[in-house]
N, C-alpha and C positions, 0 to 999 in steps of 0.2 A: 576441205571440211575440216574445224579444230574440235578438239576436245578438251576441255577443262583437264589438268594436272590433279589428280587424287592422290594425296598421301595415306600410306598404309604402315602397320607398325606389327610384330609378330611377338608375342610374348609368350614365354614360354613357362610354362606351370609347374616347376619345378624347384624345390627346397625353397618352398616360401608357403605359407597361410594362403588362405583366402581373402583376407582383409587387405593385405598389400597388392595381391595382384587386381581386386579389384579398384582399389586407389589407383593403382597405375593404368588401368584403362579409364577411370574418372580422367585421369589427369591429361592421358593422350588426347582424349575428347574434347577436353577444354582447351588442349595448347590447338585443338583444329584439324586433328586428324580424321581423317573418313572412313577409314574402316580398323579393325583391330582384329587380327589374323590369331589363332591358336593352335596347336599341332596335334598331332592324333597320336605321338609315342605314347606307350604303357609303362615305361619305366625312363629313369633320370639318362639324359645323354652324358653327363658328367658329372663328376663330384660323386660322392658315396650312391653306389647304385641301389641301395635299398632306401635312398633316402626320400622325402614327400616329394607325391607326384599327382597331380589331377588330370585326368583321361580327358579327353575331347568335353565328353557332352556334360559330365559334371561342372567343368570349368565354365562352358556356356552357360548353364544355367545359374551358376555363381554371379557373372558377370550380369544379368539379368534382370537380377535379385535387386529391388530399391530401383530400377530406370526403366520408370513407364516411357514408350513409345521407343525403346528400343527392340529390334529385332535381330536376338542372334539366331546364327546359321553356320554350319561346317561347312568349309570349302575346299573343294579338292584343285589342286592343281598340275 
């Protein structure tokens, strides 16, 4: 049995605003990525500890805004 290869990317929602992160999701989809992952950390993992950072659920909502037909969902590995 063969399965098609699926391509995924993980975006790190830290030290950025919603607009650039949403743009990165759109560009990844336009490039043919099958799935875009988020993470569930509550603080940035590098750079300034008190820098901008969006938790998982807020970021999934931002990704879905204005993107009809998309079904955001968390995924645990």
